[in-house]
N, C-alpha and C positions, 0 to 999 in steps of 0.2 A: 529689493529684492527681484530674483528672477522672473523674465514671462513667464515661464513654466510655473514656477511659485506662485505667482500671481493668479497665473489663474486656477491653478490646484484650490489655491483659500478661494476665491469666488466660487467657485463648483460646490465649496461647503468641504473641501477636505483640508488636517494639519497641514498636510503638505505635501511637496510632487511626489515623494514618496511611497506616503499613503494610497494616493491615488494611483500610481503603477501599480501596486501591490493589488488595490481592488480591480484594477483591469487587467489582472494578472501578465503582465507583459516581460517576456524575457527574449528580447530580439535575435531572430535566427542567425545572423551576418550573411555575409556570401559565400563565404570559404564554402559552409554546410549547406545553405539554398543549394548552389552549384551541385553539389553531391548528391543531394536528394534526386534535383532535377534530372539529371542525366541517369540516375539507374530507373526513374519514372519515365525511359526513353521519350522526353520534353521534344526532341527534333523534327518527331511526326505529328504533333499533336496542332492543331488548327485551334484551340481555344483552351484558355487556362484560367483558372479562377484561386484563386487566393481568399476564401470569405471572410479570414481575419487576419487583414493584412499587416497591423503595424506599420511600420516605415516603408512598407516595399522592400524589404529584403529579396523574400521569394520571387517578385517577381526582378527583382534588378538581376536575378540570377541568371533567370528564365530570358533575359532580354541578353542575357552577357554568352549566353549561346547560343543566340541566334534569331530566340521568337521573337517577330515585327511586337511593337508595341500595341498597336491595334487588335491583335488577337488576346491582349492580357485583360482581366478586370479583375476586381476588387473592390470588397467593403470594409471597411473600418469606421471604428464606432468613437474614438478619440481625434478630435478635431486637430490635434498637433501630429500626431503620426503620421493623420491622412494626409495635411499637406506636407511633412516630406516624402509621402508616397507619390501624391498627386506630379510634385516636382521631379522626382526619377523617374515617372513612369508616363512620359509626353505621350498624349492619344492613346493612353488605355481607356476601360469603360470603368474608372472609380466613381464610389459611390460614397457619399459619408453617411454613414449608418448604422443599425444595429441589425447585425447577422440572421438574429432570432426573431425578428419583425419584420414580415411580408410586404412592407412597404419598399424595404430595401431593394430585394428580388423585383419588384414589381419596375424599377427606376431603372433594372440591369437590361444591357439587348437580348439577354441569352438566354435560357432554361436551362440547359444542359452543358457540361464540355468535358472535352476531350480526359483532361488534367484538372484534377484539384488537388490542390499544394497547398498546405497551408500548417502553420507550428501553432497549435489551440491555445488560446490562454490556458493560465493556470490558476485556480479559482476558488477556491477551499467551499464546502457548500454552506461553511460558518457565517462567510461572506457574504454571501449570496441571499439571505435569510428577508434585507431589506434593500429595497432601490437605494440607490447613489449618487452623487451628482444634482445641480441643479438644470441650468441648460441643456447639458446632454447627460441624459438620463441613462443609467446604467442599469440593465432591466436585472430582480431580483427573480432567483428560483423558479417562480408559478409561470412567470412571461415568458420564459426562456420555453420552457414545456407547453407554454400553448401556443406561443409563438410557432415553435416546432410542429405542431401540428396543421397550422395553417399554409406554409409553407410545404409541407410536401405536397399538398392537395396542387398547387400550382405548377406542379415539376413536370418537364416531360420525359426526365429521364426513368421514371418509372410507371409502370401500368396500374390498372387498379388492385389485380390481387399484391401489388407491389406494396402500393399506398395504405392498404389495409394493413398490412404486416408490419410496414415501419410504423403506424398508427403503435401497434400494438408494445411494439419495443416502447416509442417514445413513452407510453403511459407504463411503460415496466420497469422502467430503470430510477433504481433506487435513490429516494431524496438523500440520501448522504454523498450521493456522486458528488464530484468537482465539476466545474462548467467545462471541462475535458468530453465528458462524455457526452453532452447532448452535442458538443462542437464534431466528437468524432461520426455523429447519427445525420448530421446534418452535412457534413461532408459528404459521406457515402452516399447520400440521396442524390448528390449532384453531378454524380460522374454518369458518363452515358456508357451504354452496352460498349463493351471494346476499349473504353478506356481506361485511365488508373489515378490512383489513389493514393499519394504521396504524404505520408505524415511525419511530424518529429514528436516522438511519444515521451513521457515519463517510463521510466524501464519497469516502474510497478503495475503496469497495466498488463505484465504478461503473469502476475501473479494474485492482482486483488479482486476481489468476488465482486466489485462493482462492475470490473470490467466485462465481465463475463459474457455478456449482452454484446458489446462490441467482439467480440471472442468468434460469436452465434453469427453475427450477420457476416463477418466477413468468408466464413464458411460457406453459407448460404447464398452469398451474394458475388464473392469475391473468387480470384483465386492468388494467394499469397507469392510474392515471387521471390522478395529477398525483407529481412529482416538482418540491420545493423546496427552491431551493437556500440557503444560508444565506452570502449573497455575500461578506461582509467579515467572516467566520467570529467573529461576534461575540456569538454566542447562548450559547456557552459558555465564558468568562472565563478559565476554572480547567483548560479543556482544550484542546490545543495543537494541536486539528485542527480542519478544515473540518467543518461537516455538514450534512446533506440532513432533508428528508423524505419516506416514499415511503407513498404509498396507492395501494389495489388492491381489486378487488372480484375475489371468488371465481368460478370460472366452473366445469361444470361442464370436467373431463378431457380435453384434446385429442389426437389418436392422435400429432401431433409438435408441440414448442415452436416449430416452425421451418413451420408451417405457413402459408401465406399468408394476410393479414391487411387484402387489399383495398387501400384509402388510409385504414385508422385511425389517427390518432394519437393521444398522451397530453400532457400539458400537462407544460411545463419551465419551471418559474418561481423568478425569481430576486426576492429580498428583500434590499432594499438598507440597511444601518442606520442610515439616515436616516432608514430605516420607524419606528424602536422609540419608545415611549413610555413612561413611569412604569407604567401599568396594562396594555399592551397594543404587541406585537411590530407593531400597526397604527394606534399611536395619532397617526402623523405622516401616514398615508392616509386617513384620514377622521377630519379633527378634527371634537370634536361630534357625534358618530355614536353610538350605542346598539350593541350586539349588533356591534361591525366584526367579530369576527371569522365570525358567522354570515352578513354583509351579503359579505363579500369571497370567502366559500364559495359562495354561491350566485350571484357573479359567475365563479367561477372553473368552475363547472359551466354555466355558461351558455356560456362563449369555448368547451369542451368541444366541448357539444352544436352549436354552430354553428358552430363550426371558423374564428374571428374569433382575433386577435393583442392581444395589448395592451401598451404601454409608455407609462411616466410616470420622475418623478426616482425617484420610488422603487421603481417593479415592474416586469418584465420578462415577460412571460410568449409562448413558443414552442411551436408545434405540432411535436413529432417523430415523424413516422413510425413504426410499428412495424418497418415493412420495413427501416428505417435500422438498427434494434438489432438485428434479426433476422442481417440483414448484417455486421455486426461484430463477434457472438459467434458465428454456427452453426461456422465453420473452427476455432474452438478448442475450442468443445466437444466436436467429434469427435473432440479428438486425447487425449481423456481418459480415463481405462479406464470408470470407470460411468458413460460414457453409451451403450455397444454395450450393457449390460446391462436397459436402459430403452427405447430407441427400438429399432421393428422396424426390421429392416435393409430390407426395403420405402422407408422412410422417409431412406435414405441418398440423399445425392446428393455429384455430384462438381462441382458449380456452387459452389464456396463459398469465399472465400478465409480465411485468417487474419487480416488487416489491421485495424487498428481506425482507420477515417476519420471525425474528429470531421464531426460535423453541418454548421459554417461551413467547410469545406474540403471536404465534399460539394456545399456551394451555390457557394462559388465554381469549382469545375468545370462546374455544371450551364452557366454561361454561357462557355462556353470556345466554341470553335468545332472544337476538335480534338480526338478522345476517345483518351486514350492508358491502359491497362488498369494498375489499381493493384496491387502486392503488399506484402505486408509484408518489413521489413529481413532478415528473418530467412528469409525464401522468396527474398531476392537473391542469400543464400549468404554472409551476414554470420554469426558468431558472439557473443553478447551475453551478458557476463555482469558479474562483480565484482571487482575488486579485492584485494591482498593482503589476509587479516585474521589478520594475526598473534596476536592473542587476549593479547598484553600487551607493545603499541610501548612502553612505558617500559623495557624491558629487550630487545626487538628491533632498536628503532631507537637511533639515536646520530646524533651530528652532526659531520662533519669539521670541523677547527682545521687541520691541516696536514702536510704530506706529508714523512716522514722515511726516504728509500731503499725497503725495502719494504715500510716501515708506514705506516701513518694516525694523526695525531692527533685522539681523537676527545673529543667531549664527551657525558658519561656525562647522563640525565634529573634532574629532580628527587629523581625515589627514590634514588638513587643521588649524591644533593646536588652535583647538578650537576661531578661529577670529571672528571678526562682518564687517558684513558688511551693505549697506543698497539697496534693490532691490525693482523696481517698482511693487505695488501690483499686478499689470495685470501679473505677470512672475510668480506668485505664488497660490497654491492653499490648502487651509485644508486638511491634512491629517494625518488617523489614525496609526501611523505605528506598534505599539508593543502593549498588552495585559497589559501593566502597564499605559498606557493611559486610559484607559476603565472606566468606571464610574460603583460604586456598583448595582446601576438601570440597568435600559433595553435601555437606548438610552441615543444617543450621540448627542452634543452640540457643534457647530462647534468653537462657543464663547469661549469655555472652553480647546479645541484643542491647543497646541502651535507649532503642528509641519504643514511643509509648504514642498510645492514639489514642485522645479522648474519647470514650465509648460511656455516651450517657443518656442511651435508649430508655435509660431505668431513672434517671435522675433531670430533675428539673429546677428553675428559679423560684423564688418562693411566690416573687410575682406573679409571675405564670401560672404558678399552681392556683392564687389564691382569683385572679381573675378566670378561671376558666372551669369552675365547677366542679363539679361532686369525681367524674372520673378523672379528672386529672390530680385532684387529691387522691384518691384511691391507687391511682398509679405510678407517682413518683416518689421519690425522696427529697430532700429539700438540697442543693448544693450548697456548698460549703462556700464560705464567706471572700477565701482566698480565689476559690475556681470564679465565683460570682464576679467579681472584679476582673476576672480575663476574661468574661464574655462581654462584658457590660464595656470594656475597654474597646475588645474589638468591635462594637458595633459603631464606633465612636471614628474607627480607623480607615485611610483609604485604599483599598484592595483592589483597586483599578489601576489607570496611567495617571500622572500627572495631566495629560490632554484631555482622556476618559476618567473620571476619577467613581468609585461604584465601592457602594457600602458592602459590607463582605454578604448581606440578607439580599444583594440582588445578584449575586452571583449566581450562573449558569446551572452547576452543579451543586449549589448551594440551596439556593431557592426552592427547588422539590422536598429537600427536609420538613417544609412547612404544611404541615396536615389539621384541618380545622376539627372540632369534637361531632362524632354521629353519636348521640345518646341515643340513638334506639337503635342501633348497632351494636353498641358498649363499646364503640373505637373512641378512645383515649385523643385528645390532641398534641401533635410532633410541631416540638420548636426547631430554628433554624441549625440550633448548635445541635441537634441530635443527628446524629449518623447514622444512616439506613441499617436495617437488622443485617447481621456480617452474613453472609450466603458461603457456600462451599470454594464458590472462586476466589473470596476475600481471605479462605485459611484453607490453601489447597494442599493434594499431596506431594506434588513436585512445582518445581515453577522454573522458568527462564528467562533471562535478560533477553527483554525487550531488543535492546541497542548494542551490537556484540562487536567491538574490535576484535579480541579473535575469535577462534572457532564457537561456536556455541554449546555450551556446558549448561548441563541440567540441574538441579539440586532439591536434595530432598528435606521435607519438614516434617519431621517427625510428629506422629500425633497430632497432625495439622493444628498444631498450638499456636503457631504464631499468625497475624494479620501480614498479607504481602502487599507491598504498591503495586500502584496501576505500571510502575515502570517494568513490570514483570509479564509475560503471558504464563498462566497456571493451568495446569492440570491435573482432575482429579476423575479416580476411579469412579466408577459405579456397579447397579448390581450387574450389570452383562458384560463386563471386564474380564475378559479369559484371562487374565496371568492378572500377579500380585502387584504390589507398587515395587518390590526390592526386585524383579523383573522388569518390572518398567525402568526405572532407576538405573539398570544397567543397558537397556535396549539403545535408550535415548543418549546414552553418552558413548556409545559406538562409532566406530568409523562410519557405517551405513547412515546413521542416523545426521550425522554431522555432515556428510557430504550432500544428502538430499537436503538440509538447511542450507547450503553456501549456493546449492543450485538451484531452490526457487524462492527463497527469502528474498527481501527487496534489499540493495545495495544502495545506501546513503552518499551523497556527493562528497563526504568526506572519509569514503571507507568504509564506515562502519555497515555491518550489516542487519537487518531491524527483521525479526522475525514477531511476526504477529500471527496471533489466534487463528486466522483463516487459513495461514502456512502450515499451522501445526496438525489443525483439523485433516488436512489433506495428506499428510505426513507418509509416505509408504514403508507397512510392516507387514514382514513376512506372516502368514498361516503357521507357523511350527507346532510341532505337534507337542501336548503337553511335559512330555521327557526332557524339551530345550528348554523350555520356560522355566521349569523346577531348574534347566543347572543355571538358567540367565538368574533365577532368584536366588540361589548361593552364590552367585557373583554380587550381584546388589547389595545381600545382606552383607558381603564384604566389604564390599565399596563403603556403605553408609557408618561403618565401624572404625575405619580410618582414616587419621589424619596425616599422615605422614606421606608427604607428596610422591617419594620414591614406591613407597607402597599401592598407594591408589596408580598410579603408572601401570605399574604389575599387572595390577586385576583389569584394566582397561586394555591391555596387550591381550590377555585369557577370552575376556569378552569379546574382542575383534574376533581373536581365532575361532571361538568355538561359532559365532556369528558364521565366517565362512565356511566352516567346517560342514556347515547346514546345507551348503551349494556346492563345495569342492570335496577332492579327496583331502586326506589329510596333510601328505604332503605339498601338495597347491593351495593351501589354504593362507600359508603364511605370504606368498606373492600375490593371490587378493588381497589380503591385508593392504599391502603394500601398495596393490593398484588403486585400491578405496582412501588412501591417505595422501597418495600424488593428487588424487581428485580434490581433495580437500584441500594441501598445499598450494597448487595451481590459483583455485579459487580468491582464498586469503591472500596470496601474493597482487590478483589483478585487481583486489579489488582495494588494498592498501598502498599500489600503485598513484593512488592518486593522492595519496596525503600532501 
């Protein structure tokens, strides 16, 4: 056993891989570190810290760029990575400790820095529910939050009001946030006025709701200079996410994060994988040139100052107005509980929307001849959610093989050796489980679906009925013997892993199914094998795959007859909807909506597009006149009754033309459609280039 594996075992982990996962370790590498440090103007920094330093890649990059080691500080919680960092940064102020513990900062010589540069650990909130480790303890989520409160009070980079506001942000960030969010808040708090914040971030920070608090913090205390995109998701080969670099300069606190910023912009820079060489991420951009990162950073500052764009085979640079960023996030921020505790009521405005309009679509609209207000899909009276999450699909999902009177013969999952049993049809509901079951057209037919979900909300085992009193006897029908065998067999199986075995009743999404009887309220008991009552989001009007290799496609669930699995985001009309389901089917399959999702959803490391409910809620939708929605409804009805691919494509063409004619002349509409489709094509090619 290697020393690292031995240490991991000693600390209570199954192995080194599990330990590193709990630490959230994805080391940056010097190539990426040098690019980030150069863009952050490291050459003028007299003090630099990486508060989650890992093996010291960031600080080693600063050393390579000429920063003396006695100007460098670091904190690292992992003793193995810490010793690696110390050996590389001789003479630096390097602390072995927890960055969310005040004692670590009390051990450092400084309390504010010219440059805070880090690649925060990525640890999901589920992993932070408990402490980990033995001698070298890793904090849980509560300790992280409480530690931040204490650290804020000790910092000289924040005045009294700053500290009060930062504490509200700390109190307000979601408990579903991964470790990166408190890491970002901590890093921002360490930067002195006039200093720089330089972070490696997952691309999802640009679109996820839990990161709104960070957008707000940046707008109020910083001025973003550069956001650099890993265009083809190749900077971290072992992490299935795209990454971005953020460089922002600390400024005096603004009265409001949303105060006008005139025509100020920041640079959005896309770097292609073609630019990467052996020694630098820019080797193939500037072949033969020394100090490539410094030269590129000087160029970037020049582009920013002069307001110029740049595009080459390997690099694309565009200016993004701060006004565009503010417009996209202000409405959503104002819905958050924390917002009204940190913004003066006098700054409140009614002139905002919850929509997320990509810059490329904003430019498309600028060229139009007709002005139509844009709202979010949620504002248009649409409920967005996620499909059915059973927590144990191998038990709750079966496959229909045949019908025998009132019984359905079903095949069980691999966990039950693909056995076959007969189940009363009243205990089953049609379910769409995965993308492989989708049709090539736009409508699912329950008669073509083989998937069935166990729907036992009105059934119980004989023993459970007998031992749970009168309410159980009055509420439930007795489950037949074959289904009883399946349930009792499931109770004996391991639904966890070999290393961490779990019974099915211990699974996090199954355990809440259990409910004790409440006689006074006339509420009967519930048992683990009973899924919750199905609601609208489980049987939606429309749905869209959450993970998309090709451009996102929206499907129709006629009559809301079928259950839809959590592999799909679900879309339901409500009483306030301004259009019918057919109009919405047409709209969501238009090139406008496909382009919007391509530019606002999250790109996964393998190149797939992840479309979550949060992206759909903020999808930009024009407030068309009723006559236009009627036209979309007619086209949507045609789409819902057509199974021939060529006919479907013709209908989509009509939908796109009708959409474009709402903004452009009839003569210019085809060109406008072409531009939208070009945006989609470019986005798909970029994300698929990583495959």
